[in-house]
C-alpha positions, 0 to 999 in steps of 0.5 A, a space after each residue: 703812944 706805946 710800942 707794939 712788941 711782937 717778933 713778927 712785926 720786925 720780920 714783916 718790916 724787913 720783908 716789906 723793905 726787901 721786897 720793895 728793893 729798899 736799903 735800911 738806909 733808904 727806909 730809915 731816911 724816909 721814916 726820919 729815924 736812924 739806921 740803928 733803930 730800924 735795924 733793931 726793930 727788924 731784929 726784934 730788939 727795939 719796939 716800934 711805936 704805933 706812929 712808927 708803924 702808921 708811917 711804915 704802913 703809909 710808905 708801903 701803902 698797906 693798912 696799919 691793921 696789917 701790923 696790929 692784927 695778932 698772930 694767934 697761931 699755936 707755937 707748933 704752927 707759927 710760920 707754917 699754918 695760916 688759919 682763915 680766921 687769922 688772915 691779915 688784910 694787905 689792901 682794901 682799895 675798893 676795887 681790889 681787896 687782898 688777904 695774905 694767905 701766907 703765914 707771914 712775909 719772911 719766905 721766898 714768896 707770898 700768896 694772896 687772895 685777890 678780889 677784883 671788883 666788877 668794872 675795876 682796873 689797874 689804872 695803868 701799867 704795873 711793873 715789879 721786880 718779881 715773878 708772879 703766878 695766879 689761878 682764877 677761882 671765880 669770875 673772869 679777868 683780863 691780864 695784859 703782859 708786855 702789851 699782849 692782852 689775855 682773857 682768863 676765866 675760872 680754872 685758867 692760870 698765868 705766870 710772868 716775870 718782871 713784866 709790864 702788867 695791867 689788869 682789868 675786870 670788865 665784868 658785872 661780877 667780882 673776880 677772885 684770884 690766888 696770886 703768888 709773888 716772889 719775892 714778897 712785895 707787900 
């Protein structure tokens, strides 16, 4: 298969890798590729194949389309403006649909629009080496942080750092949250 030549693909791979706390060596080993190849991909020197991108997407549990969705921003907007029509889906697991609101993953944080289906939950504790914040746009939401349960509704916001977290939407309507994560993990 042919490769995908876009400067932002390598930057996104680097951001995903760093956000998950992986070294070049660890990701290259997981991919069955050389460190040199992966380094060149991240720097935009080498072109990853679609099968390489599929493997990376699977390793990071994101859809392949994340890498294949073109960035169509005007040159003056690249890395600055994210148009609604160009948003990339990070995940669509049925219970949780996430769209990347940030122009890319190269910054100090990522901003997501997270939509939680009715009667959905995280199915266990989530712990990430991140600082996270959110604002409830629609619906209501239960967020447990380090064992303390909080019921949040439209207009409420939250912030926590490197905490054990669980979420649930026990309601009959979806919940929409603008979620900010630093450093980027998707």
